[in-house]
C-alpha positions as CSV (number, residue, x, y, z in Angstrom):
1,M,0.0,0.0,0.0
2,E,1.5,3.4,-1.0
3,Q,2.1,5.8,1.9
4,N,0.4,9.2,1.8
5,L,3.2,11.8,1.7
6,T,0.9,14.8,1.2
7,P,1.5,17.3,3.9
8,S,-1.6,17.6,6.1
9,F,-2.8,18.2,9.7
10,D,-4.9,15.9,11.7
11,T,-6.6,16.2,15.1
12,W,-3.4,15.3,17.1
13,T,-1.0,17.5,15.1
14,S,-3.6,20.4,15.3
15,M,-3.7,19.9,19.0
16,F,0.0,19.9,19.4
17,L,0.3,23.2,17.4
18,L,-2.3,24.7,19.8
19,V,-0.3,23.4,22.8
20,S,2.9,25.0,21.4
21,S,1.0,28.3,21.3
22,L,0.1,27.9,24.9
23,G,3.7,27.5,25.7
24,F,4.6,30.8,24.1
25,F,1.6,32.4,26.0
26,L,3.0,31.1,29.3
27,S,6.4,32.5,28.4
28,I,4.9,35.9,27.9
29,I,2.9,35.7,31.2
30,L,6.2,34.9,33.0
31,S,7.9,37.9,31.4
32,I,5.3,40.6,32.0
33,N,6.5,41.4,35.4
34,K,9.9,43.2,35.5
35,N,11.0,41.1,38.5
36,G,9.7,38.0,36.7
37,R,11.9,38.7,33.7
38,A,15.0,39.0,35.9
39,N,14.4,35.9,38.2
40,N,12.5,33.7,35.7
41,L,14.5,34.3,32.5
42,P,16.0,30.8,32.5
43,I,12.4,29.2,32.8
44,I,11.0,31.6,30.2
45,L,13.7,30.5,27.8
46,L,13.2,26.8,28.6
47,I,9.5,27.0,27.9
48,S,9.9,29.1,24.8
49,G,12.6,26.7,23.6
50,F,10.5,23.7,24.0
51,S,7.5,25.4,22.3
52,F,9.8,25.9,19.2
53,I,10.7,22.2,19.4
54,L,7.1,21.3,19.5
55,V,6.4,23.4,16.4
56,Q,9.3,21.6,14.7
57,Y,7.7,18.2,15.7
58,V,4.5,19.2,14.2
59,F,6.2,20.1,10.9
60,F,7.8,16.7,10.9
61,W,4.6,14.8,11.8
62,T,2.5,16.7,9.1
63,K,5.4,16.4,6.5
64,Y,5.4,20.2,6.1
65,E,9.2,20.1,6.7
66,S,9.6,19.0,3.1
67,L,7.9,22.0,1.8
68,Y,9.5,24.5,4.2
69,P,13.0,23.0,4.9
70,Y,14.3,26.3,6.3
71,V,11.7,26.4,9.0
72,Y,13.9,24.5,11.6
73,F,14.2,25.3,15.2
74,F,17.3,23.4,16.2
75,D,15.9,21.1,18.7
76,S,19.3,19.4,19.5
77,S,20.6,22.9,20.4
78,W,17.8,23.7,22.6
79,Y,18.1,20.4,24.4
80,L,21.7,21.2,25.2
81,A,20.5,24.5,26.8
82,F,17.8,23.1,29.0
83,G,20.1,21.6,31.7
84,P,22.0,24.9,32.2
85,L,18.8,26.9,32.2
86,L,17.2,24.9,35.0
87,Y,20.6,24.8,36.9
88,S,20.7,28.6,36.6
89,Y,17.1,29.0,37.9
90,I,17.4,26.8,40.9
91,I,20.8,28.0,42.0
92,R,19.6,31.6,41.9
93,F,16.7,30.5,44.0
94,Y,19.3,29.6,46.7
95,R,21.8,32.4,46.0
96,E,20.0,35.5,44.5
97,S,23.3,37.1,43.3
98,F,24.4,33.9,41.4
99,R,25.0,34.2,37.7
100,I,25.7,30.9,35.8
101,K,29.1,31.0,33.9
102,W,29.0,31.3,30.2
103,Y,30.8,28.1,29.5
104,H,27.7,26.1,30.7
105,F,26.0,27.3,27.5
106,L,29.0,26.9,25.2
107,P,27.9,23.6,23.7
108,A,24.4,24.9,22.9
109,M,25.8,28.1,21.4
110,I,28.2,26.2,19.2
111,S,25.4,23.9,18.2
112,F,23.1,26.9,17.3
113,L,25.8,28.5,15.2
114,L,26.7,25.3,13.2
115,N,23.1,24.4,12.8
116,G,22.4,27.9,11.4
117,Y,25.4,27.7,9.1
118,Y,24.6,24.3,7.6
119,L,20.9,25.1,7.4
120,I,21.8,27.8,4.9
121,M,24.6,26.2,3.2
122,S,22.8,22.8,2.6
123,N,19.5,24.3,1.4
124,G,17.6,23.4,4.6
125,F,19.8,20.3,5.6
126,Q,18.9,18.7,2.2
127,N,22.4,18.5,0.8
128,L,24.5,17.6,3.8
129,D,26.5,14.9,2.3
130,Q,28.7,17.2,0.2
131,Y,29.9,18.9,3.4
132,R,31.0,15.7,5.2
133,G,34.7,16.4,4.6
134,D,34.6,19.8,6.3
135,I,36.5,20.3,9.6
136,L,33.4,22.1,11.0
137,F,31.2,19.2,10.0
138,S,33.1,16.9,12.3
139,I,31.9,19.2,15.1
140,F,28.5,19.8,13.8
141,W,27.5,16.2,13.2
142,P,28.1,14.9,16.7
143,L,26.3,17.9,18.2
144,R,23.1,16.8,16.3
145,S,23.2,13.4,17.9
146,P,20.3,12.9,20.4
147,W,22.6,11.2,23.0
148,L,24.8,14.3,23.6
149,P,21.8,16.3,24.9
150,A,20.6,13.2,26.8
151,L,24.0,13.0,28.5
152,S,23.9,16.7,29.2
153,L,20.4,16.6,30.8
154,I,21.4,13.7,33.0
155,I,24.6,15.4,34.1
156,Y,22.7,18.6,35.1
157,V,20.0,16.6,37.0
158,I,22.8,15.1,39.0
159,T,24.5,18.3,39.5
160,I,21.4,20.1,40.8
161,R,20.5,17.1,43.2
162,D,23.9,17.3,44.6
163,F,23.7,21.1,45.0
164,I,20.4,20.9,46.8
165,S,21.7,18.2,49.2
166,F,25.0,20.2,49.8
167,Y,23.2,23.5,50.4
168,K,21.6,22.8,53.7
169,N,21.4,25.7,56.2
170,D,18.8,25.5,59.0
171,K,16.9,22.1,58.8
172,S,14.3,23.5,61.2
173,S,13.6,26.5,59.1
174,Q,10.2,26.3,57.3
175,Y,11.6,28.3,54.4
176,E,14.6,25.8,54.1
177,V,12.1,22.8,54.0
178,L,9.7,24.5,51.6
179,R,12.6,25.5,49.3
180,K,13.9,22.0,49.3
181,K,10.5,20.5,48.4
182,W,10.0,23.2,45.8
183,S,13.3,22.5,44.2
184,H,12.8,18.7,44.2
185,L,9.4,19.1,42.6
186,L,10.9,21.1,39.7
187,L,13.7,18.6,39.4
188,N,11.4,15.6,39.4
189,L,9.2,17.2,36.6
190,F,12.4,17.8,34.7
191,S,13.4,14.2,35.2
192,V,10.1,13.0,33.7
193,F,11.0,15.1,30.7
194,I,14.4,13.5,30.4
195,I,13.0,9.9,30.7
196,S,10.4,10.7,28.1
197,Y,13.1,12.3,25.7
198,I,15.4,9.2,26.1
199,S,12.6,6.7,25.8
200,Y,11.7,8.0,22.2
201,Y,15.4,7.1,20.9
202,V,15.2,3.7,22.7
203,L,11.7,2.7,21.7
204,V,12.0,4.0,18.1
205,K,14.3,1.1,17.4
206,F,11.5,-1.5,18.1
207,S,9.1,-2.7,15.4
208,F,6.0,-1.8,17.6
209,F,6.8,1.9,17.7
210,N,4.5,4.0,15.6
211,V,3.3,7.7,15.5
212,G,1.0,7.0,18.5
213,W,3.9,6.3,20.7
214,D,5.7,9.5,19.4
215,Y,2.5,11.6,20.3
216,T,2.4,10.1,23.7
217,I,6.0,10.7,24.5
218,S,5.8,14.2,23.1
219,F,2.7,14.8,25.3
220,S,4.6,13.6,28.4
221,M,7.4,16.0,27.6
222,T,5.1,18.8,27.2
223,I,3.2,18.3,30.4
224,S,6.5,18.1,32.3
225,I,7.9,21.4,30.9
226,Y,4.7,23.3,31.1
227,A,4.1,22.1,34.6
228,I,7.5,23.5,35.5
229,G,6.5,26.9,34.0
230,Y,3.1,26.9,35.8
231,M,4.7,26.2,39.1
232,V,7.3,28.9,38.7
233,Y,4.5,31.3,37.8
234,K,2.7,30.3,41.1
235,E,5.8,30.4,43.2
236,P,4.8,33.5,45.2
237,S,1.5,31.9,46.1
238,I,3.2,28.7,47.2
239,F,5.6,30.5,49.5
240,N,2.8,32.6,50.8
241,G,0.9,29.4,51.8
242,E,-1.9,30.3,49.3
243,L,-1.5,27.4,46.9
244,L,-0.9,23.6,47.4
245,S,-0.2,24.2,51.1
246,N,-1.0,20.5,51.8
247,L,1.8,19.5,49.4
248,F,4.4,22.0,50.4
249,L,3.7,23.0,54.1
250,K,3.4,20.4,56.9
251,E,1.7,22.2,59.7
252,T,1.4,21.0,63.3
253,I,-1.6,22.4,65.0
254,N,-2.3,21.5,68.6
255,G,-5.8,23.0,69.0
256,E,-7.1,26.4,68.3
257,L,-5.5,29.5,69.8
258,T,-7.5,31.4,72.4
259,G,-8.4,35.0,71.8
260,T,-5.9,36.1,74.3
261,T,-3.1,34.2,72.7
262,K,-4.1,35.5,69.3
263,D,-3.8,39.0,70.6
264,E,-0.5,38.5,72.1
265,F,0.9,36.8,69.0
266,Y,-0.5,39.6,66.8
267,D,1.1,42.2,69.0
268,K,4.4,40.4,68.7
269,L,4.0,40.3,64.9
270,L,3.3,44.1,64.7
271,S,6.2,44.8,67.0
272,Y,8.5,42.9,65.0
273,I,7.4,44.5,61.7
274,T,7.7,48.0,63.2
275,Q,11.1,47.4,64.6
276,N,12.7,45.4,61.8
277,K,10.8,46.5,58.7
278,P,10.9,43.1,56.9
279,Y,8.6,44.4,54.3
280,L,11.5,46.4,52.7
281,D,12.7,43.0,51.4
282,N,11.4,42.7,47.8
283,N,11.4,38.9,47.9
284,L,9.6,38.7,51.3
285,R,7.4,35.6,51.6
286,L,5.0,34.4,54.3
287,V,7.1,31.4,55.1
288,Q,10.2,33.6,55.7
289,L,8.4,36.0,58.0
290,A,7.1,33.0,60.0
291,D,10.6,31.8,60.4
292,K,11.9,35.2,61.6
293,I,9.1,35.6,64.2
294,G,9.1,31.9,65.4
295,F,5.5,31.2,64.2
296,S,4.2,28.3,62.1
297,T,3.1,29.5,58.5
298,H,-0.4,28.3,59.3
299,T,-0.5,30.4,62.5
300,L,0.9,33.5,60.9
301,S,-1.5,33.3,58.0
302,K,-4.5,32.8,60.2
303,L,-3.4,35.8,62.4
304,I,-3.1,38.1,59.6
305,N,-6.4,36.9,57.9
306,E,-8.4,37.2,61.2
307,K,-6.9,40.3,62.9
308,A,-6.0,42.4,59.9
309,R,-8.7,41.0,57.6
310,K,-6.2,40.9,54.8
311,N,-4.2,38.4,53.0
312,F,-0.4,38.3,53.4
313,N,0.3,40.4,50.3
314,Q,-2.3,43.1,51.3
315,F,-1.0,43.3,54.8
316,I,2.6,43.7,53.8
317,N,1.8,46.1,51.1
318,E,0.1,48.4,53.6
319,Y,3.4,49.0,55.4
320,R,5.2,49.4,52.0
321,L,2.7,52.1,51.0
322,E,3.1,53.9,54.3
323,E,6.9,53.8,53.9
324,A,6.6,55.1,50.3
325,R,4.3,58.0,51.4
326,K,6.8,59.0,53.9
327,L,9.6,58.9,51.4
328,L,7.6,60.9,48.9
329,L,7.2,63.7,51.4
330,E,10.7,63.6,53.0
331,D,12.8,62.9,49.9
332,S,11.9,65.1,47.1
333,E,14.9,64.2,45.2
334,S,14.4,60.5,44.8
335,S,12.6,59.2,41.8
336,I,9.3,57.1,42.0
337,K,11.2,54.1,40.7
338,T,13.8,54.3,43.5
339,I,11.1,54.7,46.0
340,Y,8.9,51.8,45.0
341,F,11.9,49.5,44.9
342,D,13.3,50.6,48.1
343,V,10.1,50.1,50.0
344,G,9.7,46.5,48.7
345,F,7.7,46.6,45.5
346,N,9.1,44.9,42.5
347,N,7.4,46.9,39.7
348,K,6.0,50.3,39.1
349,A,2.6,49.2,37.8
350,T,1.8,47.2,41.0
351,F,3.0,50.1,43.1
352,N,0.9,52.7,41.3
353,T,-2.2,50.6,41.4
354,A,-1.8,49.8,45.1
355,F,-1.0,53.5,45.9
356,K,-3.9,54.8,44.0
357,N,-6.3,52.3,45.7
358,K,-5.2,53.6,49.1
359,Y,-4.7,57.4,48.6
360,N,-7.0,57.9,45.6
361,C,-4.2,59.4,43.4
362,T,-0.8,58.2,41.8
363,P,2.5,58.7,43.7
364,S,3.5,61.5,41.2
365,E,0.2,63.3,42.0
366,Y,0.6,62.9,45.6
367,K,4.1,64.3,45.6
368,K,3.1,67.2,43.3
369,K,0.1,68.1,45.7
370,Y,2.5,68.1,48.7
371,L,5.0,70.4,46.9
372,E,2.3,72.8,45.9
373,V,1.2,73.0,49.6
374,Q,4.7,73.6,50.6
375,D,5.2,76.5,48.1
376,K,2.1,78.3,49.4
């Protein structure tokens, strides 16, 4: 029976094309916030890269690659970058000032450059045989092997696990426990991705392998990568005890607190915040504040909800806004950008919205009104 080689989409390939667009959308969502762009850039690149790979797979499945040979997204190059990208993200989660060394990305960069060169020279990788005698080709061809990225991915998983095990500070710290669970969750999702990736190149050698297996493996890889992106997007909520607390936070509650005890604990909380101003930390999370005061995350969250009638972010932002108001009046030389960052906000839009909700005007308008009063 003659095989149909006419390029076409079916239900599955159309679905994967839609899924790849969702990956690009998730990347955009992660990059909207200025602080997100800085801290989450490795994950943004990881998700974007995999979305490009998924588009390439769709072109392969639908046979459109024969019509558009130059539409090629260098899957092997992206796979070489994925390990360093996750390594970069997780280590910066432990050490904020950390910047990964350039040489971690050297294999991926060389692969991208050589793939681009031979893509153009060989008319979309269609005439590669005539270049096999080139010196560059002896580097290029091994970099296209699926087993080199597989080795790279495995090495980085082992490296990250060793780093997490080595980087132990205070075992009793809720933040330390939560951070470890968080890191292991991301790493386990990434491990599922690696197993799926390797399984394709193992199973494809068997006679029972067909396109259904290919779709299943690609779906597993997609779920793993997009789950990492989603969990990174929800990271603030997780560390504030607002999402999946049963998974990440193990609370020990020995009965309900009495009214008097709640008042005492709340007074202690207010006293600590007034004296130490923890809200000035741009990356402050509920679990960190609980560690500093000596409360459980559950107790602190419940105190804030019941006594202040706000969630954690609203409660902390009240202090930040008051601090910003004082700076606007006392320091006429500082820019709005300097002020919002100094008081703990990470982006101007969030600061302006919160300030306007509280004071019925923007920070600039508030500052202008004060200066006008001073001039009279």
